C-alpha positions in Angstrom: -44.3 2.4 4.5 -41.8 5.3 2.3 -40.7 4.8 -1.1 -38.0 6.6 -3.1 -39.9 7.2 -6.6 -38.3 9.1 -9.4 -40.1 10.9 -12.1 -38.9 10.9 -15.9 -41.3 13.4 -17.8 -41.0 16.4 -20.7 -40.9 19.7 -18.8 -41.4 21.9 -22.2 -43.6 24.9 -20.3 -45.3 25.4 -23.1 -46.3 21.6 -24.4 -44.8 19.4 -21.8 -46.2 17.0 -18.8 -45.7 19.5 -15.6 -49.4 19.3 -14.7 -48.7 15.1 -14.1 -46.0 15.1 -11.6 -47.6 18.5 -9.6 -50.6 15.9 -9.5 -48.0 13.3 -8.3 -46.1 15.5 -6.3 -49.8 16.5 -4.5 -50.4 12.8 -3.9 -46.7 11.8 -2.6 -46.8 14.3 0.1 -50.0 12.2 1.6 -49.6 11.8 5.3 -50.9 7.9 5.2 -48.8 6.8 2.0 -45.8 8.7 2.0 -43.5 8.4 -1.8 -40.9 10.5 -1.7 -40.7 11.5 -5.8 -37.8 12.8 -7.5 -38.4 14.2 -10.6 -36.0 15.2 -13.6 -36.7 19.0 -12.6 -35.1 18.5 -9.4 -32.2 16.4 -10.1 -31.1 19.4 -13.1 -31.7 22.4 -10.6 -29.8 20.1 -7.8 -25.5 20.2 -7.1 -24.7 18.7 -9.8 -26.0 20.7 -12.7 -24.8 23.9 -10.0 -21.7 23.7 -11.3 -20.1 26.3 -13.9 -18.6 23.1 -15.9 -21.8 20.7 -15.8 -22.2 18.5 -19.2 -24.2 16.3 -20.5 -22.7 13.5 -19.3 -22.7 14.8 -15.7 -26.6 15.3 -15.8 -26.9 11.6 -17.4 -24.5 10.2 -14.5 -26.6 12.2 -11.8 -30.2 10.6 -13.1 -27.9 7.3 -12.7 -27.5 7.0 -9.4 -30.8 9.1 -8.4 -32.7 6.0 -10.4 -30.3 3.6 -8.4 -31.4 4.9 -5.5 -35.1 4.4 -6.1 -37.1 1.6 -6.3 -39.5 2.4 -8.6 -39.5 4.9 -11.8 -42.6 6.6 -13.2 -42.0 8.0 -17.0 -45.0 10.2 -18.4 -45.6 10.1 -22.0 -47.3 13.0 -24.0 -48.0 13.6 -27.2 -44.8 15.6 -27.9 -42.3 12.7 -25.5 -41.3 10.9 -28.3 -39.9 13.9 -30.6 -37.6 15.3 -27.9 -34.3 15.6 -28.2 -32.5 17.2 -25.1 -29.7 15.8 -24.0 -28.6 13.9 -27.4 -26.1 16.4 -28.3 -23.0 13.9 -27.3 -20.8 11.7 -29.6 -17.7 11.1 -27.5 -18.7 7.1 -28.2 -17.5 7.1 -31.8 -14.9 10.0 -32.1 -12.1 11.8 -30.4 -12.0 13.9 -27.6 -10.9 16.2 -30.0 -13.8 16.4 -32.0 -16.2 16.5 -29.8 -17.4 19.8 -28.1 -20.7 20.7 -26.0 -22.3 23.1 -24.6 -22.3 23.5 -19.9 -25.0 23.1 -19.2 -25.4 26.3 -17.0 -23.1 28.3 -20.0 -25.6 28.0 -22.7 -25.1 31.8 -23.9 -20.9 30.8 -23.7 -21.7 28.0 -26.6 -20.0 25.1 -27.5 -16.4 23.8 -25.3 -14.2 21.1 -26.0 -15.2 17.2 -24.5 -13.6 16.9 -21.0 -13.7 13.3 -21.5 -10.5 11.2 -21.9 -11.8 7.6 -22.0 -14.0 5.8 -22.5 -15.5 2.4 -22.5 -18.5 0.5 -23.0 -20.2 -0.7 -19.4 -20.4 -4.0 -17.8 -23.5 -6.0 -17.6 -23.6 -5.3 -14.3 -23.0 -2.3 -14.7 -24.8 1.2 -14.8 -26.2 2.3 -18.5 -22.8 4.2 -19.7 -23.6 8.0 -19.5 -21.7 8.7 -22.2 -24.0 8.5 -25.1 -25.9 10.4 -27.7 -29.7 9.2 -26.5 -32.0 11.9 -25.4 -32.4 12.2 -21.8 -35.6 10.7 -21.7 -34.4 7.8 -23.2 -31.5 7.2 -20.9 -33.5 7.2 -17.9 -35.7 5.0 -19.3 -32.5 2.4 -20.6 -31.0 3.0 -17.0 -34.8 1.8 -15.2 -34.5 -1.4 -17.7 -31.0 -1.9 -17.0 -31.1 -2.3 -13.1 -34.8 -4.0 -13.6 -36.6 -1.0 -11.9 -40.4 -1.0 -11.4 -41.6 0.5 -14.5 -44.9 2.7 -14.6 -45.8 4.1 -17.8 -48.9 6.6 -17.8 -50.1 9.2 -20.9 -51.0 12.5 -20.3 -54.4 11.7 -21.8 -57.3 10.1 -20.7 -57.2 7.6 -23.4 -54.4 4.7 -24.1 -52.3 6.7 -26.6 -50.3 3.8 -27.8 -49.6 6.1 -30.7 -47.6 9.0 -28.6 -44.8 5.9 -27.3 -41.7 6.2 -28.3 -39.8 3.4 -30.0 -37.2 2.8 -27.5 -40.5 2.0 -25.2 -42.1 -0.5 -27.6 -43.0 -3.7 -26.1 -44.2 -2.0 -23.0 -47.2 -0.7 -24.4 -49.7 -3.2 -21.8 -47.4 -1.6 -18.8 -48.5 1.9 -20.3 -51.9 3.2 -18.4 -53.9 6.8 -19.0 -53.4 8.9 -16.1 -56.2 10.8 -16.2 -60.0 9.6 -15.6 -63.3 11.4 -14.5 -64.6 10.2 -11.0 -68.2 9.4 -10.5 -68.6 13.8 -10.1 -67.2 13.8 -13.9 -63.8 16.0 -12.8 -60.6 14.4 -14.1 -58.1 13.4 -11.2 -55.2 11.7 -11.9 -55.3 7.5 -11.8 -54.1 7.6 -8.4 -55.5 3.7 -7.5 -53.4 2.6 -10.5 -50.0 3.9 -8.8 -50.7 2.8 -5.5 -51.6 -0.6 -6.7 -48.1 -0.7 -8.7 -46.5 0.9 -5.6 -47.8 -1.5 -3.5 -49.9 0.7 -1.0 
């Protein structure tokens, strides 16, 4: 059995949660329980992001497509997750096109450019979560996973249950969030694979 699982995490090089993602990807290469993990960093370095005029909305639309193609979504929550704002610099839903600017993903050195979205509308109940919004990338991914009723797995980058780390938009999911790291019988810190496997049905 093979499953496609999307990973949402804070990839800040100094204070992010890359170690958890790396551990999950190692487990995903296991020959017995093969899981195709798709993480946010791969999407950002993929085809859409390679276009010179890739904007915040283009990335969020691609996140939607990748989440739609996944059976579950893993959210890594660290001590800085709630404070991350990357992706929140779009105000098109509340402003006219001529009054909005954003910075193309691959052209930060060129500064902001005028919005390229001429028309906006509120998505229907059965449609994707709108990719024109002022939410962070992390919150956008969570809202899309909720709207599409994906299996949601929340893992703290900790050996403890860090409820205070949960962003406001994850409130109500406290009982579903567990520490990723545990100590094995040898006193070594390892990933809580048994929990992830059980939720994924392995």
